[in-house]
C-alpha positions as CSV (number, residue, x, y, z in Angstrom):
1,X,9.2,-51.7,42.9
2,X,7.1,-50.9,39.9
3,X,3.3,-50.8,39.9
4,X,1.8,-53.5,37.7
5,X,-0.1,-51.6,35.0
6,X,-2.3,-54.6,34.4
7,X,-3.9,-53.9,37.8
8,X,-5.6,-50.7,36.5
9,X,-8.3,-52.7,34.7
10,X,-8.7,-51.1,31.3
11,X,-6.0,-51.6,28.7
12,X,-6.2,-48.2,26.9
13,X,-5.0,-46.5,30.1
14,X,-2.6,-48.9,31.6
15,X,0.6,-47.6,30.0
16,X,-0.2,-44.0,30.8
17,X,-1.1,-44.7,34.4
18,X,2.0,-46.8,34.8
19,X,4.1,-43.9,33.4
20,X,2.4,-41.5,35.9
21,X,3.2,-43.8,38.8
22,X,6.8,-44.3,37.6
23,X,7.2,-40.5,37.3
24,X,5.7,-39.8,40.7
25,X,8.1,-42.4,42.1
26,X,11.2,-40.5,40.9
27,X,9.9,-36.9,41.5
28,X,12.5,-35.0,43.5
29,X,11.7,-32.7,46.4
30,X,12.0,-29.7,44.1
31,X,9.6,-31.5,41.7
32,X,7.1,-31.8,44.6
33,X,7.5,-28.1,45.2
34,X,6.9,-27.3,41.5
35,X,3.7,-29.4,41.7
36,X,2.6,-27.5,44.9
37,X,3.2,-24.2,43.1
38,X,1.2,-25.5,40.2
39,X,-1.6,-26.3,42.6
40,X,-1.5,-22.7,44.0
41,X,-1.4,-21.2,40.5
42,X,-4.1,-23.3,38.8
43,X,-6.4,-24.2,41.7
44,X,-5.7,-21.9,44.6
45,X,-8.8,-19.9,45.2
46,X,-9.7,-18.7,41.7
47,X,-9.7,-22.1,40.1
48,X,-11.2,-24.1,43.0
49,X,-14.7,-24.3,41.6
50,X,-13.6,-25.4,38.2
51,X,-11.4,-28.0,39.9
52,X,-14.2,-29.3,42.0
53,X,-16.5,-29.5,39.0
54,X,-14.0,-31.4,37.0
55,X,-13.3,-33.7,40.0
56,X,-17.0,-34.4,40.4
57,X,-17.5,-35.0,36.7
58,X,-14.6,-37.5,36.6
59,X,-15.7,-39.3,39.6
60,X,-19.3,-39.6,38.3
61,X,-18.0,-40.8,34.9
62,X,-15.8,-43.4,36.5
63,X,-18.7,-44.8,38.5
64,X,-21.0,-44.8,35.4
65,X,-18.3,-46.6,33.3
66,X,-17.8,-49.2,36.0
67,X,-14.2,-48.2,36.5
68,X,-14.4,-47.9,40.3
69,X,-12.2,-50.8,41.0
70,X,-9.5,-49.5,38.7
71,X,-9.7,-46.0,40.3
72,X,-9.4,-47.7,43.7
73,X,-6.2,-49.5,42.6
74,X,-4.7,-46.3,41.3
75,X,-5.5,-44.4,44.5
76,X,-4.0,-47.2,46.7
77,X,-0.8,-47.2,44.6
78,X,-0.5,-43.5,44.7
79,X,-1.1,-43.4,48.5
80,X,1.6,-45.9,49.0
81,X,4.1,-43.6,47.2
82,X,3.2,-40.4,48.9
83,X,1.7,-41.0,52.3
84,X,2.2,-44.5,53.7
85,X,4.9,-45.5,56.1
86,X,6.8,-46.6,53.1
87,X,6.4,-43.2,51.3
88,X,9.2,-42.1,49.0
89,X,11.9,-39.9,50.5
90,X,11.1,-37.0,48.3
91,X,7.5,-37.0,49.5
92,X,8.5,-37.3,53.1
93,X,10.9,-34.4,52.7
94,X,8.1,-32.2,51.5
95,X,5.5,-33.4,54.0
96,X,3.3,-30.6,55.3
97,X,1.4,-28.1,53.2
98,X,3.6,-28.3,50.2
99,X,3.5,-32.1,50.2
100,X,-0.3,-32.2,50.6
101,X,-0.9,-29.8,47.7
102,X,1.4,-31.9,45.5
103,X,-0.3,-35.1,46.6
104,X,-3.7,-33.7,45.9
105,X,-2.4,-32.7,42.4
106,X,-1.1,-36.2,41.8
107,X,-4.4,-37.7,42.8
108,X,-6.2,-35.3,40.5
109,X,-4.0,-36.1,37.6
110,X,-4.5,-39.8,38.1
111,X,-8.3,-39.2,38.3
112,X,-8.1,-37.2,35.1
113,X,-6.2,-40.0,33.4
114,X,-8.6,-42.7,34.5
115,X,-11.6,-40.7,33.3
116,X,-9.8,-39.0,30.3
117,X,-12.0,-40.5,27.6
118,X,-15.1,-40.0,29.7
119,X,-14.9,-36.2,30.5
120,X,-14.2,-33.1,28.4
121,X,-10.7,-32.1,27.5
122,X,-11.1,-29.0,29.5
123,X,-12.1,-31.0,32.6
124,X,-9.2,-33.4,32.1
125,X,-6.7,-30.5,31.7
126,X,-8.1,-28.8,34.8
127,X,-7.3,-32.0,36.8
128,X,-3.8,-32.5,35.3
129,X,-2.5,-28.9,35.1
130,X,-0.9,-28.7,38.6
131,X,1.1,-32.0,38.2
132,X,2.0,-31.0,34.7
133,X,4.2,-28.3,36.2
134,X,6.7,-31.1,37.0
135,X,5.5,-33.7,34.4
136,X,5.0,-31.7,31.2
137,X,3.8,-34.7,29.2
138,X,0.5,-34.3,31.1
139,X,-0.3,-31.0,29.3
140,X,-3.1,-31.3,26.9
141,X,-2.7,-30.3,23.3
């Protein structure tokens, strides 16, 4: 079942967010592991403050731009793919620490996409880098 991109509320991001959801949907267990490794590499302990700063900036920007409803829709859709009772097999297979790191990376990338035109390129890249280990199209130029 594909997520309706129209539900994300702002046309300039609908296609990109729909692609993210589609890619998360088909991520294999080894892809989930790569994402978790990306989390360890880019966020871990050394990058945690930069990550939190980028997360805070994106959340604030989304609120200021009145994109809260769109962000809520993205979060609900992503939660359905990774954590709900109907979670995808690949995410269930990697449940535990690996799965939680990968899930956090997926949420961060989605947050970065929703706020991409509202935050700096560096902040956006900080949010997307861990998931980009499995989805290279997320890497910034």
